[in-house]
PAVOMI-28718 format. One record per atom (N, C-alpha, C): residue number from 1; residue in one letter; atom name; x, y, z. Coordinates in nm, 3 decimals. Layout:
N
(NUM,'a','CA',(X,Y,Z))
...
***
This chain:
187
(1,'m','N',(-3.215,-0.724,-2.280))
(1,'m','CA',(-3.139,-0.670,-2.403))
(1,'m','C',(-3.224,-0.688,-2.526))
(2,'q','N',(-3.293,-0.768,-2.542))
(2,'q','CA',(-3.386,-0.769,-2.652))
(2,'q','C',(-3.489,-0.645,-2.647))
(3,'k','N',(-3.518,-0.619,-2.500))
(3,'k','CA',(-3.622,-0.505,-2.489))
(3,'k','C',(-3.553,-0.355,-2.521))
(4,'e','N',(-3.430,-0.382,-2.473))
(4,'e','CA',(-3.365,-0.232,-2.506))
(4,'e','C',(-3.352,-0.247,-2.676))
(5,'h','N',(-3.290,-0.365,-2.747))
(5,'h','CA',(-3.266,-0.346,-2.881))
(5,'h','C',(-3.405,-0.295,-2.948))
(6,'s','N',(-3.526,-0.343,-2.890))
(6,'s','CA',(-3.659,-0.305,-2.974))
(6,'s','C',(-3.687,-0.192,-2.956))
(7,'q','N',(-3.650,-0.120,-2.802))
(7,'q','CA',(-3.686,0.026,-2.791))
(7,'q','C',(-3.574,0.128,-2.862))
(8,'r','N',(-3.481,0.084,-2.894))
(8,'r','CA',(-3.375,0.142,-3.012))
(8,'r','C',(-3.441,0.156,-3.131))
(9,'a','N',(-3.467,0.017,-3.172))
(9,'a','CA',(-3.530,0.032,-3.287))
(9,'a','C',(-3.689,0.082,-3.322))
(10,'s','N',(-3.740,0.124,-3.227))
(10,'s','CA',(-3.877,0.191,-3.240))
(10,'s','C',(-3.838,0.342,-3.257))
(11,'v','N',(-3.724,0.403,-3.166))
(11,'v','CA',(-3.705,0.528,-3.179))
(11,'v','C',(-3.620,0.550,-3.324))
(12,'l','N',(-3.565,0.439,-3.380))
(12,'l','CA',(-3.494,0.484,-3.493))
(12,'l','C',(-3.621,0.482,-3.628))
(13,'q','N',(-3.693,0.403,-3.621))
(13,'q','CA',(-3.807,0.425,-3.690))
(13,'q','C',(-3.881,0.572,-3.688))
(14,'h','N',(-3.935,0.591,-3.561))
(14,'h','CA',(-3.976,0.731,-3.519))
(14,'h','C',(-3.915,0.829,-3.607))
(15,'v','N',(-3.777,0.833,-3.571))
(15,'v','CA',(-3.695,0.930,-3.627))
(15,'v','C',(-3.695,0.923,-3.750))
(16,'s','N',(-3.680,0.807,-3.828))
(16,'s','CA',(-3.690,0.775,-3.960))
(16,'s','C',(-3.817,0.835,-4.050))
(17,'l','N',(-3.943,0.827,-3.979))
(17,'l','CA',(-4.081,0.828,-4.048))
(17,'l','C',(-4.094,0.997,-4.026))
(18,'n','N',(-4.018,1.054,-3.906))
(18,'n','CA',(-4.066,1.207,-3.890))
(18,'n','C',(-3.973,1.289,-3.950))
(19,'v','N',(-3.846,1.251,-3.961))
(19,'v','CA',(-3.742,1.329,-4.056))
(19,'v','C',(-3.791,1.360,-4.208))
(20,'r','N',(-3.859,1.252,-4.265))
(20,'r','CA',(-3.885,1.209,-4.357))
(20,'r','C',(-4.000,1.299,-4.404))
(21,'r','N',(-4.104,1.278,-4.314))
(21,'r','CA',(-4.249,1.347,-4.298))
(21,'r','C',(-4.219,1.499,-4.299))
(22,'l','N',(-4.146,1.560,-4.164))
(22,'l','CA',(-4.124,1.690,-4.191))
(22,'l','C',(-4.026,1.774,-4.292))
(23,'r','N',(-3.940,1.689,-4.368))
(23,'r','CA',(-3.853,1.722,-4.466))
(23,'r','C',(-3.986,1.753,-4.574))
(24,'h','N',(-4.040,1.665,-4.621))
(24,'h','CA',(-4.148,1.650,-4.735))
(24,'h','C',(-4.226,1.808,-4.703))
(25,'e','N',(-4.288,1.833,-4.562))
(25,'e','CA',(-4.392,1.903,-4.513))
(25,'e','C',(-4.317,2.054,-4.538))
(26,'a','N',(-4.161,2.057,-4.519))
(26,'a','CA',(-4.093,2.183,-4.545))
(26,'a','C',(-4.059,2.215,-4.696))
(27,'a','N',(-4.089,2.099,-4.772))
(27,'a','CA',(-4.064,2.112,-4.923))
(27,'a','C',(-3.935,2.118,-4.968))
(28,'l','N',(-3.834,2.025,-4.843))
(28,'l','CA',(-3.670,2.023,-4.858))
(28,'l','C',(-3.649,1.900,-4.928))
(29,'s','N',(-3.539,1.911,-4.993))
(29,'s','CA',(-3.479,1.784,-5.078))
(29,'s','C',(-3.388,1.731,-4.939))
(30,'q','N',(-3.340,1.620,-4.953))
(30,'q','CA',(-3.237,1.534,-4.870))
(30,'q','C',(-3.096,1.666,-4.876))
(31,'t','N',(-3.060,1.690,-5.006))
(31,'t','CA',(-2.958,1.764,-5.032))
(31,'t','C',(-2.967,1.934,-4.942))
(32,'t','N',(-3.073,1.971,-4.967))
(32,'t','CA',(-3.078,2.124,-4.928))
(32,'t','C',(-3.094,2.118,-4.738))
(33,'l','N',(-3.174,1.991,-4.710))
(33,'l','CA',(-3.177,1.984,-4.546))
(33,'l','C',(-3.051,1.956,-4.507))
(34,'a','N',(-2.962,1.880,-4.589))
(34,'a','CA',(-2.786,1.848,-4.558))
(34,'a','C',(-2.724,1.995,-4.538))
(35,'e','N',(-2.729,2.077,-4.630))
(35,'e','CA',(-2.682,2.174,-4.633))
(35,'e','C',(-2.717,2.275,-4.523))
(36,'k','N',(-2.843,2.302,-4.497))
(36,'k','CA',(-2.886,2.370,-4.385))
(36,'k','C',(-2.866,2.328,-4.261))
(37,'s','N',(-2.878,2.184,-4.222))
(37,'s','CA',(-2.800,2.141,-4.099))
(37,'s','C',(-2.680,2.089,-4.087))
(38,'g','N',(-2.589,2.111,-4.192))
(38,'g','CA',(-2.447,2.052,-4.173))
(38,'g','C',(-2.430,1.897,-4.138))
(39,'v','N',(-2.538,1.848,-4.188))
(39,'v','CA',(-2.547,1.663,-4.155))
(39,'v','C',(-2.517,1.650,-4.299))
(40,'s','N',(-2.428,1.549,-4.317))
(40,'s','CA',(-2.423,1.499,-4.471))
(40,'s','C',(-2.547,1.449,-4.538))
(41,'r','N',(-2.558,1.425,-4.648))
(41,'r','CA',(-2.671,1.408,-4.730))
(41,'r','C',(-2.639,1.223,-4.686))
(42,'r','N',(-2.535,1.157,-4.684))
(42,'r','CA',(-2.539,1.026,-4.653))
(42,'r','C',(-2.624,1.000,-4.551))
(43,'m','N',(-2.583,1.065,-4.439))
(43,'m','CA',(-2.628,1.035,-4.285))
(43,'m','C',(-2.782,1.062,-4.296))
(44,'l','N',(-2.832,1.142,-4.356))
(44,'l','CA',(-2.959,1.171,-4.378))
(44,'l','C',(-3.031,1.074,-4.450))
(45,'v','N',(-2.973,1.025,-4.557))
(45,'v','CA',(-3.052,0.866,-4.626))
(45,'v','C',(-3.038,0.804,-4.516))
(46,'a','N',(-2.940,0.751,-4.436))
(46,'a','CA',(-2.935,0.650,-4.366))
(46,'a','C',(-3.057,0.660,-4.257))
(47,'i','N',(-3.068,0.793,-4.209))
(47,'i','CA',(-3.157,0.818,-4.080))
(47,'i','C',(-3.289,0.809,-4.167))
(48,'e','N',(-3.313,0.848,-4.277))
(48,'e','CA',(-3.460,0.826,-4.296))
(48,'e','C',(-3.478,0.681,-4.354))
(49,'a','N',(-3.408,0.618,-4.386))
(49,'a','CA',(-3.381,0.447,-4.405))
(49,'a','C',(-3.401,0.358,-4.268))
(50,'g','N',(-3.382,0.435,-4.150))
(50,'g','CA',(-3.384,0.378,-4.014))
(50,'g','C',(-3.245,0.289,-3.982))
(51,'e','N',(-3.142,0.317,-4.057))
(51,'e','CA',(-3.057,0.241,-4.078))
(51,'e','C',(-2.937,0.292,-3.963))
(52,'k','N',(-2.946,0.397,-3.937))
(52,'k','CA',(-2.798,0.482,-3.864))
(52,'k','C',(-2.854,0.495,-3.682))
(53,'n','N',(-2.808,0.449,-3.617))
(53,'n','CA',(-2.811,0.509,-3.477))
(53,'n','C',(-2.735,0.621,-3.452))
(54,'v','N',(-2.814,0.771,-3.463))
(54,'v','CA',(-2.758,0.893,-3.487))
(54,'v','C',(-2.756,0.945,-3.342))
(55,'s','N',(-2.624,1.051,-3.338))
(55,'s','CA',(-2.616,1.097,-3.193))
(55,'s','C',(-2.707,1.233,-3.171))
(56,'l','N',(-2.745,1.271,-3.058))
(56,'l','CA',(-2.831,1.354,-2.995))
(56,'l','C',(-2.804,1.463,-3.068))
(57,'a','N',(-2.677,1.510,-3.093))
(57,'a','CA',(-2.614,1.650,-3.130))
(57,'a','C',(-2.693,1.640,-3.286))
(58,'t','N',(-2.670,1.560,-3.364))
(58,'t','CA',(-2.680,1.577,-3.521))
(58,'t','C',(-2.837,1.555,-3.483))
(59,'l','N',(-2.928,1.490,-3.433))
(59,'l','CA',(-3.088,1.510,-3.436))
(59,'l','C',(-3.104,1.650,-3.390))
(60,'d','N',(-3.041,1.707,-3.282))
(60,'d','CA',(-3.063,1.887,-3.274))
(60,'d','C',(-3.054,1.946,-3.408))
(61,'r','N',(-2.934,1.947,-3.457))
(61,'r','CA',(-2.888,1.983,-3.557))
(61,'r','C',(-3.000,1.952,-3.703))
(62,'v','N',(-3.063,1.838,-3.721))
(62,'v','CA',(-3.175,1.844,-3.791))
(62,'v','C',(-3.318,1.898,-3.774))
(63,'a','N',(-3.314,1.862,-3.642))
(63,'a','CA',(-3.447,1.957,-3.553))
(63,'a','C',(-3.454,2.084,-3.589))
(64,'e','N',(-3.339,2.157,-3.590))
(64,'e','CA',(-3.326,2.318,-3.592))
(64,'e','C',(-3.350,2.331,-3.712))
(65,'a','N',(-3.282,2.260,-3.838))
(65,'a','CA',(-3.294,2.297,-3.965))
(65,'a','C',(-3.399,2.291,-4.017))
(66,'l','N',(-3.489,2.220,-3.963))
(66,'l','CA',(-3.646,2.179,-3.998))
(66,'l','C',(-3.747,2.272,-3.912))
(67,'d','N',(-3.657,2.338,-3.843))
(67,'d','CA',(-3.737,2.417,-3.707))
(67,'d','C',(-3.847,2.374,-3.648))
(68,'v','N',(-3.831,2.254,-3.605))
(68,'v','CA',(-3.897,2.219,-3.523))
(68,'v','C',(-3.816,2.143,-3.367))
(69,'a','N',(-3.908,2.145,-3.289))
(69,'a','CA',(-3.849,2.087,-3.146))
(69,'a','C',(-3.771,1.931,-3.147))
(70,'f','N',(-3.640,1.919,-3.090))
(70,'f','CA',(-3.590,1.780,-3.080))
(70,'f','C',(-3.676,1.670,-3.080))
(71,'s','N',(-3.767,1.684,-2.976))
(71,'s','CA',(-3.883,1.583,-2.946))
(71,'s','C',(-3.946,1.528,-3.044))
(72,'d','N',(-4.000,1.654,-3.154))
(72,'d','CA',(-4.068,1.606,-3.238))
(72,'d','C',(-4.019,1.508,-3.353))
(73,'l','N',(-3.892,1.510,-3.333))
(73,'l','CA',(-3.840,1.391,-3.420))
(73,'l','C',(-3.804,1.210,-3.357))
(74,'i','N',(-3.836,1.225,-3.235))
(74,'i','CA',(-3.836,1.101,-3.161))
(74,'i','C',(-3.955,1.053,-3.122))
(75,'q','N',(-4.031,1.159,-3.123))
(75,'q','CA',(-4.205,1.095,-3.045))
(75,'q','C',(-4.270,0.975,-3.172))
(76,'a','N',(-4.331,0.935,-3.132))
(76,'a','CA',(-4.407,0.842,-3.204))
(76,'a','C',(-4.492,0.898,-3.315))
(77,'p','N',(-4.500,0.879,-3.404))
(77,'p','CA',(-4.577,0.970,-3.510))
(77,'p','C',(-4.733,0.949,-3.488))
(78,'d','N',(-4.756,0.837,-3.442))
(78,'d','CA',(-4.939,0.819,-3.403))
(78,'d','C',(-4.946,0.859,-3.243))
(79,'g','N',(-4.850,0.932,-3.167))
(79,'g','CA',(-4.872,0.966,-3.032))
(79,'g','C',(-5.011,1.067,-3.022))
(80,'r','N',(-5.092,0.991,-2.942))
(80,'r','CA',(-5.220,1.090,-2.882))
(80,'r','C',(-5.220,1.220,-2.815))
(81,'d','N',(-5.094,1.179,-2.696))
(81,'d','CA',(-5.095,1.314,-2.644))
(81,'d','C',(-4.957,1.352,-2.676))
(82,'p','N',(-4.929,1.498,-2.733))
(82,'p','CA',(-4.800,1.552,-2.798))
(82,'p','C',(-4.697,1.560,-2.676))
(83,'s','N',(-4.749,1.576,-2.548))
(83,'s','CA',(-4.675,1.622,-2.451))
(83,'s','C',(-4.582,1.476,-2.392))
(84,'r','N',(-4.646,1.349,-2.396))
(84,'r','CA',(-4.600,1.260,-2.333))
(84,'r','C',(-4.522,1.194,-2.467))
(85,'i','N',(-4.386,1.149,-2.446))
(85,'i','CA',(-4.291,1.111,-2.517))
(85,'i','C',(-4.258,0.968,-2.459))
(86,'n','N',(-4.213,0.971,-2.372))
(86,'n','CA',(-4.167,0.816,-2.307))
(86,'n','C',(-4.087,0.717,-2.411))
(87,'e','N',(-3.988,0.790,-2.491))
(87,'e','CA',(-3.886,0.723,-2.577))
(87,'e','C',(-3.749,0.712,-2.520))
(88,'v','N',(-3.678,0.606,-2.584))
(88,'v','CA',(-3.548,0.608,-2.523))
(88,'v','C',(-3.474,0.661,-2.646))
(89,'a','N',(-3.368,0.751,-2.606))
(89,'a','CA',(-3.313,0.831,-2.728))
(89,'a','C',(-3.163,0.823,-2.717))
(90,'w','N',(-3.120,0.762,-2.602))
(90,'w','CA',(-2.992,0.726,-2.597))
(90,'w','C',(-2.954,0.632,-2.521))
(91,'a','N',(-2.879,0.545,-2.553))
(91,'a','CA',(-2.822,0.381,-2.479))
(91,'a','C',(-2.664,0.412,-2.464))
(92,'g','N',(-2.658,0.401,-2.355))
(92,'g','CA',(-2.494,0.365,-2.332))
(92,'g','C',(-2.454,0.244,-2.375))
(93,'a','N',(-2.298,0.201,-2.338))
(93,'a','CA',(-2.217,0.098,-2.336))
(93,'a','C',(-2.292,-0.040,-2.304))
(94,'l','N',(-2.353,0.028,-2.149))
(94,'l','CA',(-2.374,-0.038,-2.056))
(94,'l','C',(-2.523,-0.082,-2.070))
(95,'p','N',(-2.587,-0.193,-2.074))
(95,'p','CA',(-2.730,-0.221,-2.064))
(95,'p','C',(-2.822,-0.120,-1.973))
(96,'e','N',(-2.762,-0.112,-1.851))
(96,'e','CA',(-2.790,0.006,-1.767))
(96,'e','C',(-2.832,0.101,-1.767))
(97,'s','N',(-2.778,0.144,-1.868))
(97,'s','CA',(-2.757,0.307,-1.917))
(97,'s','C',(-2.812,0.365,-2.028))
(98,'k','N',(-2.934,0.459,-1.999))
(98,'k','CA',(-3.024,0.512,-2.098))
(98,'k','C',(-3.057,0.622,-2.069))
(99,'a','N',(-3.120,0.671,-2.182))
(99,'a','CA',(-3.194,0.802,-2.112))
(99,'a','C',(-3.300,0.831,-2.204))
(100,'v','N',(-3.412,0.855,-2.129))
(100,'v','CA',(-3.559,0.842,-2.190))
(100,'v','C',(-3.612,0.982,-2.181))
(101,'l','N',(-3.665,1.003,-2.306))
(101,'l','CA',(-3.746,1.176,-2.337))
(101,'l','C',(-3.877,1.132,-2.244))
(102,'l','N',(-3.915,1.195,-2.143))
(102,'l','CA',(-4.058,1.188,-2.108))
(102,'l','C',(-4.167,1.240,-2.139))
(103,'a','N',(-4.148,1.348,-2.151))
(103,'a','CA',(-4.232,1.467,-2.219))
(103,'a','C',(-4.164,1.601,-2.263))
(104,'k','N',(-4.282,1.670,-2.314))
(104,'k','CA',(-4.218,1.809,-2.363))
(104,'k','C',(-4.347,1.902,-2.322))
(105,'a','N',(-4.283,2.035,-2.290))
(105,'a','CA',(-4.426,2.168,-2.268))
(105,'a','C',(-4.367,2.246,-2.324))
(106,'s','N',(-4.468,2.372,-2.372))
(106,'s','CA',(-4.386,2.479,-2.395))
(106,'s','C',(-4.356,2.519,-2.297))
(107,'a','N',(-4.245,2.639,-2.370))
(107,'a','CA',(-4.215,2.768,-2.271))
(107,'a','C',(-4.175,2.857,-2.362))
(108,'r','N',(-4.090,2.934,-2.346))
(108,'r','CA',(-4.043,3.053,-2.410))
(108,'r','C',(-4.023,2.998,-2.582))
(109,'h','N',(-3.949,2.889,-2.571))
(109,'h','CA',(-3.931,2.804,-2.680))
(109,'h','C',(-3.964,2.648,-2.672))
(110,'g','N',(-3.901,2.586,-2.542))
(110,'g','CA',(-3.939,2.469,-2.517))
(110,'g','C',(-3.873,2.403,-2.370))
(111,'v','N',(-3.949,2.297,-2.315))
(111,'v','CA',(-3.913,2.237,-2.219))
(111,'v','C',(-3.885,2.081,-2.247))
(112,'e','N',(-3.814,2.006,-2.198))
(112,'e','CA',(-3.789,1.861,-2.210))
(112,'e','C',(-3.781,1.793,-2.109))
(113,'l','N',(-3.818,1.675,-2.082))
(113,'l','CA',(-3.833,1.631,-1.950))
(113,'l','C',(-3.752,1.489,-1.972))
(114,'w','N',(-3.627,1.449,-1.919))
(114,'w','CA',(-3.554,1.305,-1.948))
(114,'w','C',(-3.557,1.253,-1.805))
(115,'e','N',(-3.568,1.131,-1.859))
(115,'e','CA',(-3.504,1.016,-1.717))
(115,'e','C',(-3.385,0.969,-1.767))
(116,'f','N',(-3.298,0.961,-1.659))
(116,'f','CA',(-3.170,0.901,-1.707))
(116,'f','C',(-3.141,0.796,-1.597))
(117,'s','N',(-3.048,0.704,-1.678))
(117,'s','CA',(-3.018,0.589,-1.550))
(117,'s','C',(-2.864,0.577,-1.633))
(118,'l','N',(-2.753,0.562,-1.518))
(118,'l','CA',(-2.640,0.560,-1.548))
(118,'l','C',(-2.590,0.438,-1.469))
(119,'a','N',(-2.524,0.317,-1.525))
(119,'a','CA',(-2.455,0.220,-1.465))
(119,'a','C',(-2.330,0.291,-1.400))
(120,'p','N',(-2.251,0.212,-1.309))
(120,'p','CA',(-2.151,0.252,-1.242))
(120,'p','C',(-2.043,0.256,-1.351))
(121,'g','N',(-1.974,0.406,-1.348))
(121,'g','CA',(-1.866,0.400,-1.434))
(121,'g','C',(-1.909,0.458,-1.630))
(122,'e','N',(-2.057,0.477,-1.636))
(122,'e','CA',(-2.067,0.516,-1.747))
(122,'e','C',(-2.110,0.665,-1.751))
(123,'a','N',(-2.085,0.744,-1.845))
(123,'a','CA',(-2.100,0.885,-1.840))
(123,'a','C',(-2.189,0.931,-1.983))
(124,'y','N',(-2.240,1.027,-1.980))
(124,'y','CA',(-2.322,1.081,-2.099))
(124,'y','C',(-2.241,1.254,-2.133))
(125,'a','N',(-2.186,1.248,-2.259))
(125,'a','CA',(-2.140,1.380,-2.244))
(125,'a','C',(-2.239,1.455,-2.315))
(126,'s','N',(-2.244,1.569,-2.319))
(126,'s','CA',(-2.318,1.692,-2.394))
(126,'s','C',(-2.256,1.797,-2.438))
(127,'e','N',(-2.300,1.833,-2.561))
(127,'e','CA',(-2.246,1.945,-2.619))
(127,'e','C',(-2.321,2.039,-2.532))
(128,'a','N',(-2.254,2.202,-2.579))
(128,'a','CA',(-2.270,2.309,-2.512))
(128,'a','C',(-2.430,2.344,-2.601))
(129,'d','N',(-2.507,2.386,-2.525))
(129,'d','CA',(-2.670,2.404,-2.619))
(129,'d','C',(-2.655,2.580,-2.625))
(130,'p','N',(-2.748,2.629,-2.712))
(130,'p','CA',(-2.744,2.775,-2.754))
(130,'p','C',(-2.750,2.854,-2.611))
(131,'k','N',(-2.680,2.975,-2.657))
(131,'k','CA',(-2.686,3.086,-2.535))
(131,'k','C',(-2.853,3.102,-2.486))
(132,'g','N',(-2.878,3.087,-2.360))
(132,'g','CA',(-2.983,3.123,-2.289))
(132,'g','C',(-3.053,3.003,-2.236))
(133,'w','N',(-2.988,2.880,-2.286))
(133,'w','CA',(-3.042,2.724,-2.246))
(133,'w','C',(-3.035,2.708,-2.076))
(134,'s','N',(-3.095,2.633,-2.036))
(134,'s','CA',(-3.031,2.605,-1.901))
(134,'s','C',(-3.086,2.438,-1.873))
(135,'e','N',(-3.032,2.372,-1.792))
(135,'e','CA',(-3.056,2.235,-1.757))
(135,'e','C',(-3.093,2.241,-1.587))
(136,'q','N',(-3.185,2.152,-1.536))
(136,'q','CA',(-3.214,2.147,-1.422))
(136,'q','C',(-3.236,1.974,-1.407))
(137,'v','N',(-3.136,1.915,-1.277))
(137,'v','CA',(-3.141,1.777,-1.264))
(137,'v','C',(-3.167,1.763,-1.120))
(138,'y','N',(-3.234,1.674,-1.075))
(138,'y','CA',(-3.295,1.601,-0.961))
(138,'y','C',(-3.245,1.452,-0.922))
(139,'v','N',(-3.174,1.419,-0.857))
(139,'v','CA',(-3.108,1.278,-0.839))
(139,'v','C',(-3.222,1.202,-0.760))
(140,'i','N',(-3.252,1.098,-0.818))
(140,'i','CA',(-3.369,0.992,-0.727))
(140,'i','C',(-3.273,0.912,-0.664))
(141,'e','N',(-3.157,0.820,-0.712))
(141,'e','CA',(-3.089,0.745,-0.666))
(141,'e','C',(-2.929,0.744,-0.708))
(142,'g','N',(-2.821,0.707,-0.612))
(142,'g','CA',(-2.688,0.728,-0.637))
(142,'g','C',(-2.671,0.881,-0.596))
(143,'c','N',(-2.553,0.922,-0.697))
(143,'c','CA',(-2.468,1.024,-0.679))
(143,'c','C',(-2.424,1.060,-0.792))
(144,'l','N',(-2.494,1.208,-0.891))
(144,'l','CA',(-2.448,1.241,-1.027))
(144,'l','C',(-2.339,1.330,-0.993))
(145,'s','N',(-2.245,1.314,-1.074))
(145,'s','CA',(-2.122,1.412,-1.107))
(145,'s','C',(-2.167,1.484,-1.222))
(146,'v','N',(-2.172,1.599,-1.243))
(146,'v','CA',(-2.176,1.693,-1.329))
(146,'v','C',(-2.085,1.745,-1.372))
(147,'a','N',(-1.982,1.743,-1.500))
(147,'a','CA',(-1.840,1.764,-1.524))
(147,'a','C',(-1.856,1.864,-1.628))
(148,'f','N',(-1.780,1.986,-1.586))
(148,'f','CA',(-1.775,2.109,-1.695))
(148,'f','C',(-1.631,2.092,-1.721))
(149,'p','N',(-1.581,2.194,-1.801))
(149,'p','CA',(-1.462,2.165,-1.852))
(149,'p','C',(-1.376,2.227,-1.721))
(150,'d','N',(-1.421,2.292,-1.625))
(150,'d','CA',(-1.324,2.362,-1.525))
(150,'d','C',(-1.382,2.314,-1.388))
(151,'d','N',(-1.469,2.242,-1.378))
(151,'d','CA',(-1.531,2.208,-1.253))
(151,'d','C',(-1.598,2.123,-1.248))
(152,'t','N',(-1.643,1.993,-1.124))
(152,'t','CA',(-1.747,1.895,-1.129))
(152,'t','C',(-1.796,1.921,-0.998))
(153,'r','N',(-1.921,1.920,-1.033))
(153,'r','CA',(-2.036,1.916,-0.912))
(153,'r','C',(-2.093,1.761,-0.871))
(154,'q','N',(-2.077,1.731,-0.766))
(154,'q','CA',(-2.163,1.636,-0.691))
(154,'q','C',(-2.311,1.634,-0.651))
(155,'i','N',(-2.396,1.599,-0.702))
(155,'i','CA',(-2.550,1.607,-0.647))
(155,'i','C',(-2.584,1.462,-0.610))
(156,'a','N',(-2.622,1.463,-0.466))
(156,'a','CA',(-2.653,1.331,-0.424))
(156,'a','C',(-2.821,1.310,-0.443))
(157,'a','N',(-2.838,1.182,-0.389))
(157,'a','CA',(-3.015,1.130,-0.412))
(157,'a','C',(-3.078,1.247,-0.329))
(158,'g','N',(-3.180,1.295,-0.399))
(158,'g','CA',(-3.294,1.398,-0.289))
(158,'g','C',(-3.238,1.539,-0.339))
(159,'e','N',(-3.125,1.558,-0.398))
(159,'e','CA',(-3.094,1.673,-0.407))
(159,'e','C',(-3.096,1.745,-0.545))
(160,'f','N',(-3.123,1.864,-0.597))
(160,'f','CA',(-3.122,1.897,-0.751))
(160,'f','C',(-3.017,2.021,-0.762))
(161,'f','N',(-2.971,2.044,-0.904))
(161,'f','CA',(-2.881,2.153,-0.925))
(161,'f','C',(-2.908,2.163,-1.089))
(162,'m','N',(-2.907,2.307,-1.067))
(162,'m','CA',(-2.953,2.393,-1.203))
(162,'m','C',(-2.844,2.464,-1.277))
(163,'f','N',(-2.808,2.466,-1.387))
(163,'f','CA',(-2.707,2.546,-1.437))
(163,'f','C',(-2.725,2.574,-1.586))
(164,'a','N',(-2.643,2.695,-1.622))
(164,'a','CA',(-2.680,2.734,-1.769))
(164,'a','C',(-2.596,2.626,-1.879))
(165,'s','N',(-2.665,2.576,-1.970))
(165,'s','CA',(-2.598,2.453,-2.051))
(165,'s','C',(-2.568,2.515,-2.161))
(166,'d','N',(-2.500,2.632,-2.184))
(166,'d','CA',(-2.418,2.683,-2.293))
(166,'d','C',(-2.298,2.660,-2.303))
(167,'r','N',(-2.210,2.576,-2.181))
(167,'r','CA',(-2.106,2.517,-2.243))
(167,'r','C',(-2.100,2.355,-2.231))
(168,'p','N',(-1.986,2.312,-2.246))
(168,'p','CA',(-2.000,2.150,-2.257))
(168,'p','C',(-2.045,2.089,-2.132))
(169,'h','N',(-2.063,1.974,-2.116))
(169,'h','CA',(-2.073,1.884,-2.011))
(169,'h','C',(-2.109,1.778,-1.985))
(170,'a','N',(-2.090,1.713,-1.888))
(170,'a','CA',(-2.107,1.528,-1.906))
(170,'a','C',(-2.193,1.520,-1.750))
(171,'y','N',(-2.275,1.433,-1.803))
(171,'y','CA',(-2.296,1.340,-1.648))
(171,'y','C',(-2.232,1.205,-1.619))
(172,'r','N',(-2.203,1.200,-1.507))
(172,'r','CA',(-2.124,1.107,-1.501))
(172,'r','C',(-2.169,0.991,-1.360))
(173,'n','N',(-2.160,0.868,-1.372))
(173,'n','CA',(-2.168,0.808,-1.251))
(173,'n','C',(-2.058,0.740,-1.183))
(174,'d','N',(-1.964,0.804,-1.106))
(174,'d','CA',(-1.863,0.779,-1.046))
(174,'d','C',(-1.841,0.695,-0.937))
(175,'g','N',(-1.966,0.659,-0.865))
(175,'g','CA',(-1.985,0.584,-0.781))
(175,'g','C',(-2.003,0.415,-0.829))
(176,'d','N',(-2.060,0.350,-0.713))
(176,'d','CA',(-2.050,0.184,-0.775))
(176,'d','C',(-2.200,0.157,-0.730))
(177,'v','N',(-2.289,0.243,-0.742))
(177,'v','CA',(-2.404,0.191,-0.747))
(177,'v','C',(-2.482,0.260,-0.844))
(178,'a','N',(-2.623,0.207,-0.906))
(178,'a','CA',(-2.640,0.277,-1.013))
(178,'a','C',(-2.736,0.383,-0.999))
(179,'l','N',(-2.738,0.448,-1.094))
(179,'l','CA',(-2.782,0.610,-1.082))
(179,'l','C',(-2.906,0.642,-1.164))
(180,'r','N',(-2.984,0.681,-1.106))
(180,'r','CA',(-3.120,0.774,-1.162))
(180,'r','C',(-3.130,0.906,-1.125))
(181,'f','N',(-3.160,0.991,-1.215))
(181,'f','CA',(-3.205,1.095,-1.239))
(181,'f','C',(-3.273,1.171,-1.324))
(182,'v','N',(-3.345,1.278,-1.297))
(182,'v','CA',(-3.423,1.348,-1.415))
(182,'v','C',(-3.357,1.471,-1.434))
(183,'r','N',(-3.386,1.492,-1.574))
(183,'r','CA',(-3.293,1.616,-1.606))
(183,'r','C',(-3.414,1.715,-1.700))
(184,'n','N',(-3.427,1.815,-1.687))
(184,'n','CA',(-3.500,1.925,-1.776))
(184,'n','C',(-3.428,1.992,-1.825))
(185,'v','N',(-3.438,2.001,-1.971))
(185,'v','CA',(-3.393,2.076,-2.067))
(185,'v','C',(-3.477,2.234,-2.082))
(186,'v','N',(-3.434,2.329,-2.052))
(186,'v','CA',(-3.509,2.459,-2.085))
(186,'v','C',(-3.437,2.518,-2.209))
(187,'s','N',(-3.536,2.594,-2.290))
(187,'s','CA',(-3.463,2.652,-2.423))
(187,'s','C',(-3.556,2.789,-2.414))
***
């Protein structure tokens, strides 16, 4: 548990330093960034202070307002290889559940490579991405349920699934064993 806490703390520190640095580089005040991103100024102050465990959706809005990739916000500021990130970006309620952003690559806009693990009964809900985005998942262990508003797909270990991610969806572990899968987000 201490390792998980320290991983979360380091990501919060990275986000804090990166948001502040990128905001200054863009010559934006916190108030202007708040207006541009739709994130409250109070939340931005807490993020820049490293005090707030922020949602991925909020970070997406901040990244878009700063005209940078999501991964630019959570990556270690002194990272040698900018394509390798390997940072815990989400932790579930149970210690075995987490999402690690492994890498990013250039595409038309961008590609993110994630490693997810979900304990039995855990879920990760994702808001709709912009039109034209897609996701690819490959299950390493367990069985992944990908839930959409009108459908749920089951993906077994060794199988993959690709879909347009411009609608809300959730990744669930409906089984009784740990689930591990890789997720690519393509924009």
